[in-house]
N, C-alpha and C positions, 0 to 999 in steps of 0.2 A: 504494500500500500504506500502511496506517495504521501509524504508529509509536507506541510506548508511551513515555510520558514517563518520565524517570529516577526520579521519585518512585514510580511504580507498579512499576517494575522492582525497586527496592530493597525494596518491601513485599511482593513476590510470595512470598518465603519465609515471611513472617508469615501470609499468607492460607493457604498450604498447611498450616502448623502448626495453624492454627485449624480448618481442615477436618478434619484427621486427629484432632484432639482431640474435635471434635464427633461424629465417627463412633464413636470409642472410648466416649464417655460415653453415646451412644444405645444401643450394644450392652450396656454395663453396666446401663442401665436396663431392658433386655429380659431380663436374666438371671433374675430371680425367676419370670417367666412360663415361661421355658424349663425352669427347675427343676421347677415344678409339673407340666409336661407329662411330663418324664422320670420323676418319681416316680410319677405315675399309670400310665404305660405300663410301667415296668420293676419298680418295687418292689411295687406292689399285686399284680401278676400273679405275681411270683416269691416274694414273702414273704421276701425275703432282706435281712438287716440289713447285710451287707457291701456290697451294691449301694447301699443308702441312704447308707452312709458314703462310698463313692467318688463319689457324686453330690453329697453335701452339702459335702464338704471344699472343692472348687474354688469352689462358689457362695458359701460362707462367706467365702473369700478375696476374691472379686470384690465382695461386699457391703461388706467392709472397705475395699477400694480406692475404691468409690463413695462411701462415707461420708467418707473422707479428702479426696477431690477436692471433695466438696460443701462441706466446711469450709474448704478452701483459698481459695475465692472469697469475697471480702468481700460482706456483705449490700448489695444495691442497686447493685452495680457493673454498669454497662451498657456501658462503653466499654473499649477496649483500651489 
């Protein structure tokens, strides 16, 4: 059986965090497209401003989070 060196065992938590953050940022990047799909399917058919508000509020918050996370990473940083 192969054993994992202590260095990799100590870094396992970091790799898991990086993976979770990557998935979170990828889902944030998809949110504008999901917003457009929801608006075309729900708001255009119902002509309801309340539906538009309930769809726009969470997407606006997610875009704010995406902008904050994009500014948190220094330009050109490629290593952990």
